N, C-alpha and C positions, 0 to 999 in steps of 0.2 A: 413715276408712280402710275399704276394702272387705274383708270377711272371707268367705272361701269356706268355707262349712260343708260337712260331709260329705254332707248331703242334696242340696245343689246339685251337687256333683261327681258324685254317682251319677246324677242326672238327665241331666247333660251326657254322661256315658259311655254311658248307655242310648240317647240320641238319635243318637249318632255310631257306635254299634257296629253292624256289619253282621252280619245273621243269615244263615247259610248255608241252602241248600235241603235239605229232608229227602229221604230215599230215595223216599218216596211221591210228592212233588212232581216229582222228577226223572223218575220212571217215567211220570207223567201227561204231562209235557212231551214225552217221547220218543214216546209213543203219538200225541199230537196232531200232532207233526212228521211222523211216519210216515204218518198219514192225509192230511195236506196234500200231501206228496211223492207219495203214491200217486195222489191225485186229479190232480195236475199231470202225472204220467207217463201216466195214462189219456188226458188231453186231448191231449198231444203225440202219443201213439200213434194216436189217432183222426185227428188232422190229417195225420200222415204217411201213414196208410192211404188217406185221402181224396185226398191229393195224388197218390199212386201210382196210384189207381184212375182219377182223372179226367185225369191228365197225358197219357195216350195220346190220349184223345179231343180234348184241347185242341190238341196238336201236329198231329194229323191234320186237325182242324177248321180250324186256321189255314192249313194248306197248301191245303185245299179252297177256303177263302175267297179266298186270293190267286189261285188258279187261275181261279176264277169271275170275279174282277175282270179278269184279263187276257183271258179269253174275251170278256167283255162289251165291253171296250174295242174289240175288233176287230169283233165281230158287230153291235153297235149302229149302227156307221157304215157297214156293208156295204150294197150296193145290191140284190143279188139272189142267191139260192141256186140254183145250177144243178142240183145233185144232192147227196144225202147218204146215208150208210150209218148205220143206226140203232145198231148195236152192242148191248151189253147189260152190265148190272152184276150180273145174277143167273145168267147162263149163259155158255158159251163161244160167241160169235157166229161165224157163217160168214165174216163180213167185219167188220173193225175199224171202230169208229165214226169217221166222217169227215164233213166239210162242205166242199164245193167251191163257191166263191162269187166273185161280182164285188165286189171290196173297195171300189172307188171309181171314179168317172168323171173321171179327172184326168190322163190321159196327156198329157205335154207341157203340163201346166197348162191343158188344154182339156177342157171338158165338152161332148161331142158326142153322147151317148146311145148310142154304139157301144162294145162291149166289145173292148178290145185285150188281147192276151195278157199284156202288162205290167201289166194291171189285175186279174188274177185271183189267187186265193190258195186255199190248202188247209190245213185243220186236220185232223189225223189222229192217232188213238191207236195206240200201239205196245205191245201187251201183253207183249212180250218184254223191252223196256227199261223198261217201266212209265212211259212218258213220253207227254206230249201235245206233238206237234210242229206247228210252223207252217212252211209252205212258201210263199214269196212272192218276187217279183222283187227283185233287188238295186237299189240306187239307180241311176237312169239315168245319173248322172254317172260311175258306176263301170263302165258297160257299154262294150264295144267297139263299133265301127261295125256289125259284123255282128249283135251282140246287140241293138243299138238298132233295127235294121231288123226283126229277128224279133219283138221285144217290141212294136213298134208296129203289127204286122199285126192286122187285125180277126179276132176269133175267129169260127169258123163254128159253125153249130148242132151239128155233130158234136163240135167242140172242147168245147162246153158240156154236151152230153147223153150222149155215148157213155160206156159203163161203163169203158172203158180210159183215158178222158181224165185222171182224176186221176193215174194212174201215169205217163202220158206227160208231164203237166205237171211232175212232179217231176224228170224227166230233162232238162228244158230247161237249157241252159248258163247262163242268166241267173237261174235260180231257186235260192235258198239255203234251207237248213234251219236252223231255230232251235228251241230248247226253250221251250215255254210253261210246263211244269211237270213235275216228277218225282214219284215215289211214287204215280202214278195207275195203279192196277192194273186198273181197268175204267172204261169211259165209254160213255155212250149219248146220242144226239141224237134229237130229234123235232120235226117241223114240223106243228103242228095246222092244220086247214083254216082258211083266213083268212075272217073274217066281214066283212060289208059295212062300209065306212068305217073299217076298222081296219088297223093296220100288221101285216105278217107277224111271227109270233112264233116264236122259236127256243127250244126247251126242251132242257135238258141235265141229265144225272145223272152224278156223279163218285163213284167209290169210291177213297178215298185210304187207303193203308196205311203206317204207320210201324212201326218195330220193336216199339213198345209196344202198338199196336192199330190199328183201322180206323175210318173215318168215311165215311158216305154222304151226299152233298150234292146237293140238288135246286135248280134255278134256271131262270130264263127271262129273255129279253130281246127287245125288239121292234126291228125295223130302222127306225131313224128316217129314213134316207135312201132307203127302198125305192123301186125303180123297175125296170120290165122293160126288158131290152136292146132297143135300137132295131133 
């Protein structure tokens, strides 16, 4: 028969008895917890501040990147730049940045080396609306008979080089306006002197401003299908 002696019972009670925390231990635990929470708060505050600081540049930078991509899609495949206005991102220009160009040699799906009015296009910055606009002919299938005749006419030297030509081009009944990008407060274009055996280069600078901040973006693209009008 098993006999539970007093000594055995005391050992069992001591083993299962829970000892409570002392006031000193509780105080130390609270201090350590406060230190950890303080460190975590500092980390979260730093992350939030960093996000707030860089968020504006990220948003404006993304807009500038998308704008540059849309610009390059059009300018890389262009044939020839008739004229351009340089504009500025550091001062108020006398004339808004613009590029008046021969976008493709494909009127009526024919490459004849001659510029038709229906093959021209204009990219122009508007500082008032803070937009970059594209002016180009509507699809030939949407033109009236009169518009088709006008669009198919060969462009004269005056049509290509006169300073009033971009404005006159925008007024043509078969030319539509579309937005390339918004939030562009300033823009500038430049055409460096072409070197031997190289493609013409088009440089651009964009200043994009969002409510949180601004971003200045520089870029360049070459005209892969460059050719002088016949």
